[in-house]
Backbone bond lengths (Angstrom), bond angles and torsions (degrees), N, CA, C in turn:
res aa  C-N    CA-C-N  psi(-1)  N-CA   C-N-CA  omega(-1)  CA-C   N-CA-C  phi
1 M - - - 1.463 - - 1.531 111.95 -
2 M 1.329 117.23 -27.34 1.464 120.40 -176.42 1.526 111.71 -59.11
3 K 1.322 116.13 -37.25 1.462 119.80 179.31 1.523 110.73 -64.15
4 Q 1.341 116.15 -43.84 1.465 120.30 179.62 1.533 111.42 -65.19
5 I 1.330 116.60 -39.41 1.463 120.76 -179.25 1.526 111.02 -66.43
6 S 1.326 116.59 -40.59 1.464 120.17 177.39 1.524 110.66 -63.05
7 A 1.333 116.10 -42.04 1.470 120.30 178.06 1.522 110.70 -65.49
8 L 1.342 116.58 -36.57 1.462 120.57 177.99 1.525 110.77 -63.67
9 D 1.327 116.98 -44.69 1.463 120.35 179.86 1.525 110.64 -60.23
10 N 1.316 116.94 -42.36 1.469 120.43 178.15 1.524 111.39 -64.15
11 A 1.333 116.17 -37.30 1.466 120.00 178.78 1.527 110.82 -68.82
12 L 1.332 117.10 -40.59 1.466 120.86 179.72 1.526 111.75 -64.02
13 K 1.327 116.59 -28.81 1.467 120.67 179.07 1.530 112.03 -65.61
14 Q 1.318 117.12 -14.79 1.461 120.73 178.49 1.533 112.29 -82.75
15 L 1.333 116.41 -10.17 1.460 120.61 -175.79 1.524 111.02 -92.65
16 N 1.319 115.95 124.81 1.454 122.02 177.19 1.533 109.80 -58.41
17 G 1.322 116.49 129.47 1.458 120.61 -177.72 1.514 112.81 100.03
18 L 1.332 116.49 -27.76 1.464 121.18 176.40 1.522 111.42 -105.99
19 N 1.337 116.05 -21.26 1.466 119.87 -175.84 1.526 112.69 -61.82
20 S 1.328 117.44 -30.25 1.467 120.37 -178.02 1.527 112.74 -109.91
21 D 1.328 116.35 9.34 1.467 120.51 -177.17 1.527 109.47 -118.66
22 S 1.329 115.60 85.37 1.467 120.11 -176.84 1.529 111.85 -66.45
23 T 1.332 117.13 -29.80 1.467 120.57 179.52 1.522 110.76 -66.46
24 K 1.321 116.33 -44.65 1.469 119.64 -179.94 1.527 110.68 -67.31
25 R 1.332 116.60 -38.91 1.466 119.10 176.86 1.524 110.51 -62.29
26 A 1.331 116.60 -40.28 1.469 120.54 179.21 1.527 110.74 -63.71
27 N 1.333 116.79 -39.06 1.470 120.34 178.07 1.526 111.07 -64.92
28 I 1.329 116.10 -40.29 1.467 120.19 177.96 1.524 110.00 -63.26
29 I 1.315 115.75 -44.25 1.467 120.33 -178.49 1.528 110.99 -63.85
30 E 1.329 117.87 -40.31 1.467 120.37 177.37 1.525 110.89 -63.10
31 H 1.324 115.98 -38.95 1.468 120.20 177.57 1.529 110.47 -64.61
32 V 1.322 116.00 -41.95 1.469 120.58 179.79 1.528 110.74 -64.66
33 K 1.314 117.04 -40.38 1.467 120.30 177.49 1.526 110.80 -59.91
34 L 1.327 115.66 -40.24 1.461 120.78 -178.96 1.524 111.59 -69.27
35 K 1.335 116.00 -44.06 1.467 121.14 -175.03 1.527 113.31 -89.36
36 E 1.339 115.81 -20.10 1.469 122.11 -173.08 1.529 111.09 55.94
37 A 1.315 114.67 36.86 1.469 121.85 179.20 1.520 108.25 -165.21
38 I 1.331 115.53 162.46 1.460 121.04 174.74 1.522 108.31 -137.09
39 A 1.341 115.86 147.49 1.465 120.60 -176.03 1.525 110.78 -125.25
40 V 1.329 115.26 150.54 1.463 123.61 171.16 1.520 107.34 -119.92
41 F 1.341 116.46 132.85 1.465 119.64 174.55 1.522 108.11 -80.73
42 A 1.324 115.98 118.65 1.465 121.95 -176.10 1.520 110.35 -102.70
43 Y 1.320 115.32 130.69 1.461 121.58 172.83 1.525 107.49 -139.67
44 A 1.319 116.25 168.72 1.474 121.86 179.69 1.530 110.39 53.31
45 S 1.344 117.88 -129.68 1.465 120.45 -171.49 1.524 113.43 -68.55
46 L 1.334 118.28 -19.70 1.462 119.21 177.68 1.528 111.57 -66.03
47 I 1.324 117.55 -18.47 1.463 120.15 176.76 1.522 110.34 -79.81
48 W 1.332 117.10 -48.93 1.468 118.63 -176.39 1.532 113.04 -89.18
49 N 1.324 117.11 -6.74 1.464 120.29 177.00 1.529 109.55 -148.76
50 P 1.343 117.65 70.14 1.468 120.21 -176.89 1.527 112.18 -69.75
51 F 1.327 115.59 162.98 1.462 120.60 178.80 1.533 110.03 -84.52
52 E 1.330 115.85 -178.98 1.465 121.18 -174.66 1.535 112.17 -79.96
53 H 1.330 114.25 167.79 1.467 124.59 174.23 1.532 113.31 69.27
54 V 1.331 116.59 23.36 1.464 120.94 174.24 1.528 108.06 -84.82
55 E 1.327 116.71 124.56 1.460 120.77 -177.15 1.528 112.85 -100.41
56 K 1.332 116.30 -22.94 1.464 119.74 -177.57 1.521 109.19 -151.14
57 I 1.325 116.35 143.74 1.463 121.81 177.89 1.528 108.80 -124.62
58 I 1.325 115.96 129.22 1.469 121.37 175.03 1.527 107.54 -112.31
59 P 1.325 118.42 115.49 1.469 121.00 -176.09 1.530 113.03 -84.23
60 N 1.335 113.97 170.35 1.460 122.56 168.45 1.528 113.48 55.96
61 C 1.341 115.37 53.28 1.464 120.99 178.24 1.533 109.69 -104.17
62 F 1.333 116.22 160.09 1.461 122.21 -177.64 1.523 110.73 -118.91
63 L 1.318 116.23 134.87 1.458 121.40 167.07 1.521 106.39 -115.28
64 T 1.309 117.12 110.97 1.463 120.91 -176.00 1.523 111.16 -90.76
65 G 1.341 115.34 153.65 1.456 120.84 178.35 1.514 114.06 82.92
66 Y 1.339 116.81 11.36 1.464 121.62 179.08 1.529 109.67 -135.70
67 R 1.323 114.43 159.90 1.459 121.50 176.27 1.523 108.26 -137.99
68 K 1.326 116.96 139.71 1.464 119.46 178.29 1.524 109.89 -96.65
69 G 1.325 115.12 151.59 1.453 119.75 179.37 1.514 110.65 -172.56
70 F 1.332 116.04 171.63 1.465 121.26 177.69 1.526 108.11 -82.53
71 L 1.320 114.94 91.16 1.461 122.04 -169.84 1.519 113.95 -108.33
72 C 1.335 117.43 -6.26 1.466 120.24 -173.83 1.523 111.03 -137.22
73 H 1.327 114.83 151.34 1.456 120.42 170.54 1.529 109.68 -74.20
74 D 1.315 115.70 148.92 1.464 122.64 175.98 1.525 107.51 -122.02
75 V 1.329 116.48 119.10 1.470 120.54 -179.62 1.524 111.78 -114.67
76 I 1.337 117.16 11.09 1.463 120.63 -177.31 1.526 111.68 -127.55
77 Y 1.323 116.82 -63.89 1.458 120.87 -170.92 1.527 113.44 -75.44
78 R 1.326 116.92 -51.69 1.468 121.69 -175.78 1.519 111.64 -124.43
79 G 1.319 115.69 21.88 1.451 121.84 177.20 1.516 109.09 -160.61
80 T 1.307 116.76 175.79 1.462 122.16 177.80 1.525 108.45 -134.44
81 Q 1.331 116.34 174.05 1.463 120.06 176.08 1.527 110.92 -61.68
82 D 1.330 116.63 -30.50 1.461 120.60 -177.37 1.525 112.99 -89.15
83 C 1.313 116.47 -23.51 1.468 120.58 -177.57 1.530 107.97 -142.89
84 T 1.318 115.88 81.13 1.460 120.63 -171.69 1.522 112.01 -69.24
85 G 1.331 114.45 143.81 1.452 120.66 174.72 1.522 110.33 -104.61
86 L 1.321 115.68 -167.15 1.461 122.12 178.04 1.524 109.21 -125.12
87 T 1.310 116.34 147.85 1.452 120.40 174.84 1.519 109.79 -135.63
88 M 1.324 115.18 159.88 1.457 120.52 -173.05 1.522 112.83 -85.83
89 G 1.307 113.78 151.64 1.450 121.98 172.61 1.518 109.20 -150.44
90 L 1.313 115.27 173.68 1.461 121.37 176.87 1.517 109.55 -109.46
91 K 1.319 114.48 143.59 1.455 120.66 178.51 1.524 108.27 -137.51
92 P 1.342 117.65 139.12 1.465 118.95 178.03 1.527 111.15 -55.37
93 C 1.319 115.78 134.87 1.466 120.92 -179.73 1.531 108.24 -154.72
94 E 1.300 115.33 115.13 1.462 120.64 -177.30 1.528 110.53 -62.49
95 N 1.315 116.03 141.28 1.469 123.79 177.82 1.530 113.24 65.47
96 S 1.324 117.43 21.32 1.461 121.38 176.02 1.526 109.38 -118.81
97 F 1.334 115.42 164.67 1.460 119.58 176.96 1.521 109.52 -151.25
98 V 1.320 115.11 155.32 1.459 122.56 179.82 1.519 108.39 -120.85
99 K 1.319 116.35 131.12 1.463 121.36 174.58 1.531 108.91 -90.43
100 G 1.324 115.74 146.11 1.452 119.57 178.20 1.512 112.02 -170.07
101 Y 1.317 115.19 -165.65 1.456 123.27 178.95 1.526 109.40 -116.86
102 L 1.319 115.90 159.29 1.455 120.61 165.92 1.521 108.39 -103.53
103 L 1.322 116.05 126.36 1.457 122.46 173.21 1.520 106.79 -101.24
104 I 1.323 117.13 124.72 1.464 121.30 -169.68 1.521 111.48 -124.80
105 S 1.328 114.64 142.32 1.459 121.41 173.66 1.519 109.42 -127.76
106 G 1.331 115.82 143.48 1.454 121.29 175.94 1.517 111.78 -80.15
107 I 1.306 116.06 179.63 1.458 123.02 -172.20 1.527 113.06 -61.33
108 D 1.326 117.74 -32.72 1.467 120.50 -174.72 1.526 113.31 -73.64
109 Q 1.336 116.99 -21.18 1.462 120.49 -176.29 1.529 112.61 -113.81
110 L 1.325 117.47 19.14 1.466 121.07 -174.43 1.528 112.78 -55.09
111 A 1.325 116.51 -56.29 1.465 120.34 -174.79 1.528 112.48 -64.21
112 P 1.348 119.42 -51.27 1.472 118.08 178.89 1.526 113.11 -62.71
113 F 1.329 117.12 -31.38 1.468 121.83 176.94 1.531 110.12 -62.03
114 I 1.339 117.04 -49.78 1.459 120.90 -179.56 1.523 111.02 -68.28
115 E 1.325 116.84 -39.70 1.467 119.82 179.42 1.525 111.28 -63.31
116 A 1.336 116.78 -38.28 1.466 120.24 176.49 1.525 110.29 -65.61
117 F 1.317 116.29 -38.11 1.467 122.45 176.95 1.529 110.41 -62.90
118 V 1.331 116.20 -45.60 1.468 121.25 178.73 1.527 110.61 -61.54
119 H 1.329 115.63 -47.32 1.466 120.46 -178.64 1.521 110.98 -60.20
120 R 1.314 115.96 -38.26 1.465 120.84 -178.00 1.529 111.84 -71.69
121 E 1.322 117.43 -42.81 1.459 120.40 -170.22 1.528 114.46 -100.48
122 S 1.323 118.42 -2.77 1.471 121.16 176.45 1.527 109.74 -132.33
123 P 1.338 116.78 60.84 1.467 119.50 -175.30 1.521 112.38 -72.34
124 I 1.324 115.45 156.59 1.459 122.55 175.34 1.516 107.66 -123.72
125 D 1.333 117.18 129.15 1.461 119.23 -176.80 1.526 111.06 -86.42
126 V 1.317 115.74 -179.27 1.463 120.91 -173.89 1.520 112.71 -65.29
127 D 1.320 118.09 -20.73 1.462 121.36 179.20 1.526 112.33 -92.68
128 G 1.336 116.32 5.46 1.456 119.86 178.98 1.510 114.62 83.36
129 V 1.336 117.11 10.23 1.459 120.83 179.11 1.525 109.08 -81.03
130 K 1.317 116.45 124.39 1.456 121.03 -179.77 1.522 109.94 -97.37
131 M 1.326 115.94 128.70 1.459 120.30 177.59 1.531 108.82 -83.53
132 D 1.320 115.67 84.74 1.463 121.01 -178.33 1.527 110.49 -87.18
133 I 1.322 115.70 47.85 1.463 120.03 -172.50 1.519 113.25 -78.49
134 Y 1.331 117.07 -13.43 1.455 119.54 -177.41 1.520 112.08 -117.89
135 T 1.323 113.99 149.55 1.448 121.69 161.70 1.522 105.36 -116.82
136 Y 1.307 116.95 152.89 1.467 120.03 -170.15 1.521 110.53 -114.17
137 D 1.328 114.51 136.34 1.454 120.21 -179.38 1.526 109.01 -131.99
138 F 1.318 115.31 167.97 1.464 122.36 178.33 1.519 106.12 -115.53
139 L 1.344 116.06 104.48 1.461 121.29 -167.21 1.525 112.27 -119.90
140 P 1.334 116.81 151.93 1.470 120.66 177.36 1.528 110.99 -78.12
141 V 1.314 116.21 126.46 1.464 122.78 -179.10 1.525 108.56 -115.44
142 L 1.316 115.90 132.00 1.460 121.83 -177.51 1.527 109.99 -88.88
143 M 1.326 115.96 130.29 1.459 120.47 178.40 1.531 110.44 -75.70
144 S 1.329 115.96 170.90 1.466 121.25 -174.74 1.525 113.06 -64.71
145 D 1.348 117.65 -19.37 1.468 119.19 178.78 1.527 111.99 -75.56
146 G 1.336 116.44 -8.30 1.453 120.41 177.68 1.513 114.67 79.94
147 N 1.327 117.72 0.82 1.466 121.19 -177.50 1.524 113.50 -124.30
148 T 1.321 116.44 -43.32 1.462 121.04 -175.74 1.526 110.71 -74.52
149 V 1.323 115.94 134.97 1.465 121.84 179.01 1.521 109.45 -116.61
150 E 1.322 115.99 133.72 1.463 121.93 173.72 1.524 108.02 -125.86
151 W 1.323 116.49 136.08 1.458 120.63 179.16 1.526 109.60 -86.34
152 A 1.333 115.44 140.37 1.466 119.25 -174.56 1.524 111.50 -145.75
153 L 1.323 115.87 145.78 1.459 121.31 169.98 1.526 108.45 -64.99
154 T 1.321 116.03 135.82 1.461 120.33 -173.97 1.523 110.52 -139.94
155 C 1.341 116.02 136.01 1.471 121.91 175.20 1.525 109.19 -81.65
156 V 1.320 116.38 115.93 1.461 122.38 175.45 1.523 107.44 -114.44
157 V 1.318 117.03 145.72 1.459 119.84 -175.89 1.530 110.95 -60.23
158 N 1.324 115.43 138.02 1.459 122.68 177.91 1.526 108.73 -91.91
159 C 1.315 116.43 101.93 1.466 121.29 -176.11 1.527 112.99 -68.52
160 F 1.335 117.33 -9.79 1.462 120.85 179.23 1.527 112.28 -97.50
161 S 1.315 117.09 -2.70 1.459 120.56 178.51 1.524 110.19 -72.34
162 Q 1.322 116.17 144.18 1.459 120.44 175.75 1.526 111.30 -69.09
163 L 1.325 116.60 -12.54 1.460 120.87 178.76 1.532 112.46 -93.47
164 Y 1.324 116.65 -6.58 1.465 121.00 177.74 1.527 109.93 -71.94
165 I 1.326 116.36 140.83 1.465 121.87 178.91 1.532 107.99 -100.02
166 P 1.327 118.27 107.60 1.468 120.85 -172.73 1.522 114.61 -76.82
167 V 1.329 117.27 -11.38 1.462 120.62 179.71 1.526 109.21 -108.92
168 T 1.311 115.90 158.94 1.463 120.67 177.82 1.522 109.50 -86.87
169 L 1.324 116.41 117.00 1.461 120.79 177.84 1.522 109.63 -81.78
170 S 1.324 116.11 141.03 1.458 120.04 175.95 1.527 109.68 -69.98
171 I 1.314 116.49 166.63 1.468 121.24 175.76 1.524 109.87 -56.70
172 E 1.331 116.95 -42.76 1.464 120.96 -178.24 1.525 111.80 -65.74
173 Q 1.324 117.04 -40.70 1.465 120.04 178.55 1.526 111.00 -65.12
174 Q 1.322 116.44 -43.32 1.464 120.00 176.94 1.527 110.58 -61.92
175 A 1.325 116.27 -41.34 1.466 120.84 -177.47 1.523 111.51 -62.33
176 E 1.330 117.24 -39.40 1.462 119.89 -179.77 1.523 111.43 -66.93
177 I 1.322 116.78 -38.67 1.465 119.91 178.55 1.524 110.26 -69.15
178 I 1.327 116.58 -49.88 1.464 121.07 -177.77 1.523 110.95 -65.66
179 G 1.321 117.02 -35.49 1.459 120.85 -176.85 1.513 114.36 -68.44
180 R 1.324 118.30 -22.16 1.467 120.54 -175.55 1.523 114.22 -113.31
181 S 1.345 118.18 -8.50 1.464 120.37 -169.37 1.523 112.67 -94.03
182 Y 1.328 114.60 153.30 1.464 121.76 -177.65 1.520 108.86 -155.11
183 G 1.336 115.82 154.15 1.461 120.99 179.60 1.518 110.28 -152.00
184 I 1.327 116.96 -166.05 1.463 120.50 -173.57 1.528 112.77 -68.03
185 N 1.335 118.13 -18.80 1.464 120.48 178.04 1.522 113.15 -97.53
186 G 1.339 117.06 -0.93 1.462 119.81 -179.80 1.514 111.02 125.66
187 T 1.324 115.78 -169.31 1.456 119.60 -178.98 1.525 110.88 -79.84
188 N 1.314 114.52 155.49 1.460 120.63 176.38 1.529 110.46 -63.66
189 F 1.332 115.99 -31.60 1.461 121.13 177.61 1.527 111.00 -62.54
190 Q 1.336 117.49 -40.45 1.465 120.63 177.59 1.525 111.35 -60.28
191 Y 1.325 116.01 -40.67 1.468 121.08 179.14 1.527 110.27 -59.64
192 L 1.330 116.18 -47.93 1.463 120.69 178.19 1.519 110.81 -63.06
193 Q 1.321 116.54 -46.73 1.461 121.30 -177.56 1.529 111.61 -61.89
194 N 1.328 117.08 -46.67 1.462 120.69 179.81 1.525 111.61 -62.66
195 T 1.331 115.74 -41.82 1.464 119.62 -179.12 1.521 111.32 -66.32
196 L 1.320 117.06 -48.37 1.464 120.40 -179.19 1.523 111.04 -63.90
197 N 1.329 117.28 -46.56 1.466 120.20 -179.53 1.523 111.75 -60.60
198 T 1.337 116.53 -40.11 1.463 120.29 179.85 1.522 110.84 -65.52
199 Y 1.323 116.56 -44.40 1.463 119.76 179.55 1.527 111.43 -62.48
200 L 1.324 117.00 -41.89 1.463 119.71 -179.70 1.526 111.15 -70.22
201 M 1.323 116.99 -41.29 1.462 121.17 -179.30 1.527 111.23 -63.06
202 L 1.338 116.33 -36.72 1.463 121.11 -178.04 1.528 112.44 -93.52
203 S 1.339 116.05 4.90 1.476 121.86 -179.45 1.525 111.97 57.40
204 L 1.327 115.82 39.25 1.465 121.26 176.62 1.533 108.31 -92.53
205 I 1.306 115.26 76.78 1.460 121.27 -176.48 1.525 108.89 -93.16
206 D 1.339 115.95 119.84 1.460 119.12 -179.35 1.523 110.40 -134.02
207 S 1.325 116.37 -165.06 1.466 120.96 -173.55 1.523 113.51 -65.87
208 S 1.328 118.13 -17.11 1.466 121.28 -175.92 1.527 113.75 -104.03
209 T 1.326 117.81 -2.60 1.463 120.43 -172.42 1.523 112.57 -61.01
210 E 1.310 117.44 -47.90 1.467 120.53 -177.84 1.529 111.39 -62.10
211 E 1.322 116.71 -41.43 1.465 120.37 179.00 1.527 110.96 -64.91
212 M 1.328 117.54 -38.72 1.461 120.67 178.13 1.525 111.03 -64.54
213 Q 1.320 117.16 -38.10 1.466 120.65 177.82 1.528 110.57 -65.32
214 Q 1.322 116.78 -41.28 1.465 120.69 177.33 1.526 110.55 -64.34
215 L 1.319 116.08 -40.04 1.461 120.65 179.80 1.523 110.95 -65.14
216 Y 1.310 116.67 -42.56 1.468 120.87 178.85 1.533 110.56 -59.37
217 A 1.326 116.45 -45.12 1.464 120.57 179.08 1.529 110.75 -63.07
218 A 1.331 117.10 -38.91 1.462 120.98 -179.77 1.525 111.61 -67.92
219 V 1.336 117.50 -35.49 1.464 120.50 177.65 1.528 110.23 -65.90
220 L 1.323 117.09 -39.68 1.469 120.12 177.56 1.526 110.62 -60.48
221 V 1.327 116.77 -41.79 1.465 120.88 177.45 1.522 110.06 -63.11
222 Y 1.324 116.08 -45.78 1.462 120.20 -178.57 1.523 111.46 -61.05
223 R 1.316 116.61 -44.87 1.472 119.50 -177.93 1.525 112.00 -62.99
224 Q 1.317 116.70 -32.23 1.458 119.41 177.92 1.527 111.85 -68.75
225 Q 1.339 116.78 -19.62 1.458 120.79 -179.42 1.527 112.94 -89.81
226 L 1.322 117.04 -5.37 1.457 119.57 177.88 1.521 110.32 -69.29
227 I 1.327 116.12 151.13 1.455 118.02 173.74 1.526 108.09 -63.33
228 E 1.312 116.72 152.25 1.464 121.43 -171.17 1.526 112.46 -56.49
229 E 1.325 116.96 -40.72 1.464 120.54 -178.23 1.532 111.29 -60.66
230 D 1.334 116.37 -44.31 1.464 120.32 -178.86 1.521 111.67 -71.08
231 R 1.321 116.66 -39.13 1.465 119.74 178.89 1.523 110.66 -63.12
232 Q 1.315 116.56 -42.56 1.461 120.34 179.15 1.523 111.04 -66.42
233 W 1.343 116.65 -38.27 1.466 119.54 179.41 1.526 110.60 -62.47
234 L 1.325 117.24 -43.64 1.460 120.97 178.96 1.526 111.36 -65.26
235 E 1.317 117.02 -37.78 1.464 120.34 178.90 1.525 110.94 -65.37
236 V 1.328 116.71 -38.82 1.466 120.38 175.58 1.525 109.96 -65.92
237 F 1.334 116.18 -43.51 1.469 120.96 179.85 1.526 110.76 -60.81
238 D 1.331 116.80 -36.00 1.468 121.63 178.08 1.524 112.09 -57.57
239 H 1.331 116.83 -27.87 1.463 120.82 -174.23 1.531 113.25 -99.82
240 L 1.328 117.95 1.21 1.462 119.70 175.30 1.525 108.78 -69.52
241 S 1.324 116.86 137.88 1.465 119.91 -169.29 1.524 114.94 -104.65
242 T 1.335 118.35 -13.22 1.467 119.71 -177.93 1.529 110.79 -127.19
243 K 1.326 115.31 157.94 1.465 120.23 177.83 1.521 111.01 -65.38
244 D 1.325 116.85 -35.10 1.466 120.02 179.11 1.526 110.82 -62.66
245 E 1.334 116.28 -42.96 1.466 120.00 178.13 1.526 110.87 -63.06
246 R 1.328 115.29 -42.76 1.461 118.80 -179.00 1.527 111.43 -68.30
247 Q 1.335 116.99 -39.07 1.460 120.20 178.88 1.524 110.91 -62.95
248 L 1.320 116.57 -40.82 1.463 120.94 178.30 1.525 110.62 -63.25
249 A 1.333 115.87 -42.27 1.465 120.17 178.99 1.527 111.01 -65.29
250 I 1.332 116.50 -39.16 1.465 120.76 179.00 1.525 110.48 -63.80
251 E 1.318 116.46 -44.41 1.463 120.39 -179.61 1.524 111.21 -62.35
252 S 1.329 115.78 -38.19 1.464 119.13 -178.18 1.522 112.14 -69.98
253 R 1.319 115.52 -20.60 1.461 119.33 -178.06 1.525 112.01 -112.55
254 K 1.289 117.84 14.08 1.462 122.46 -173.08 1.527 111.52 -54.47
255 K 1.327 113.62 133.32 1.467 123.14 177.22 1.526 113.19 64.28
256 T 1.321 116.42 19.14 1.462 120.08 174.38 1.522 108.32 -101.01
257 C 1.298 117.44 125.15 1.459 121.11 -175.70 1.527 111.01 -83.56
258 I 1.315 114.93 147.48 1.454 121.08 168.22 1.524 106.85 -84.69
259 V 1.321 117.36 129.03 1.466 119.97 -176.60 1.518 110.77 -125.73
260 T 1.322 115.39 162.24 1.455 121.12 179.82 1.520 110.73 -102.15
261 K 1.325 115.19 165.56 1.462 120.58 178.75 1.522 110.96 -61.79
262 S 1.317 116.05 -37.59 1.457 120.94 178.92 1.514 108.66 -135.39
263 T 1.313 117.21 164.06 1.461 120.34 -178.27 1.514 112.30 -78.11
264 K 1.319 117.42 -15.49 1.457 120.20 -177.63 1.522 109.05 -110.34
265 V 1.329 116.10 96.08 1.457 121.00 -176.66 1.520 110.57 -88.17
266 F 1.315 116.20 -48.03 1.451 121.09 179.57 1.530 108.57 -106.64
267 S 1.307 116.22 -161.50 1.459 119.51 -177.26 1.524 112.19 -70.20
268 R 1.345 116.04 -19.80 1.454 120.83 175.97 1.518 109.09 -122.78
269 M 1.320 116.72 165.69 1.456 121.37 -179.62 1.524 109.46 -95.45
270 Y 1.335 116.28 132.15 1.456 121.58 177.13 1.513 108.79 -130.96
271 S 1.302 116.04 144.19 1.455 120.23 177.01 1.515 110.17 -73.60
272 V 1.325 116.58 138.12 1.456 120.24 174.90 1.524 110.25 -111.67
273 T 1.333 115.80 15.71 1.454 119.55 175.84 1.517 109.38 -67.42
274 P 1.334 118.70 131.72 1.463 120.28 -179.43 1.523 111.84 -55.12
275 T 1.325 115.62 136.58 1.454 120.84 177.16 1.519 109.45 -74.05
276 I 1.315 117.10 132.40 1.459 121.01 178.42 1.524 108.48 -92.03
277 I 1.317 116.58 120.21 1.453 122.04 -179.64 1.520 108.54 -94.86
278 P 1.330 118.43 128.19 1.470 119.38 178.84 1.518 111.35 -63.91
279 T 1.316 115.77 151.87 1.458 120.54 178.57 1.516 109.68 -61.74
280 L 1.331 116.09 131.63 1.451 120.61 -177.83 1.517 110.78 -84.68
281 T 1.292 115.54 149.26 1.457 120.84 173.98 1.511 108.27 -119.81
282 Y 1.312 116.72 150.04 1.456 120.73 -179.88 1.518 110.14 -73.38
283 R 1.324 114.37 137.84 1.463 118.97 177.82 1.522 109.57 -87.40
């Protein structure tokens, strides 16, 4: 087991928030020794598209004291540097809770499990920009019986990231960004649609469900207001099946904005000009 534990410690050092906290890493390792397993709390896309080396899944778990939302810019997966998208994160919120799954690995797959988690949640794009949107914590997660607690690695929004959005965007503002954005994994709308549909299908109703439903409806309204050429382009992009196809489409449309038929889409006017994200530097 010592070999696996050493590999686990090295893997944990790759996680923002744990890399400089040897005490927290030691606590995680002691827990892993006791349980002979490690868990990740999965929410949003980690539920409908989990990473590799998962040996067991426990559904319908609760993380209390947090709320999920579109809190960060996405310049890789569902957005680009020229047309940024939004991605989900967790933020502390009193009297709120997040529903999700536990993704679990046994002792033999500890290191590859964590490395796959790191690769998935800390991507680096072709320009060397690192999406440091998360910090990682080890949090108590309540099982569906309402009594059993399991500790799990959890992605919490990194408020110090240049991709973090420090202000609260309205439903309409989020809808305009999500409705027009796209990246190597598809459109931002697909991300929202897949997440909402999965939560509803699995009856994972939490503090953010109603807001997500309102956001989905607002994105549909926004997309109908796009000029026909842009709406058709996004619909075609929705059906591209490989990253290579999507990358080619992105390059062909680079620095071209998605625009609406009129400047007033909702009851108020919002800019749909792509947000320019400053070049990130490694800390």
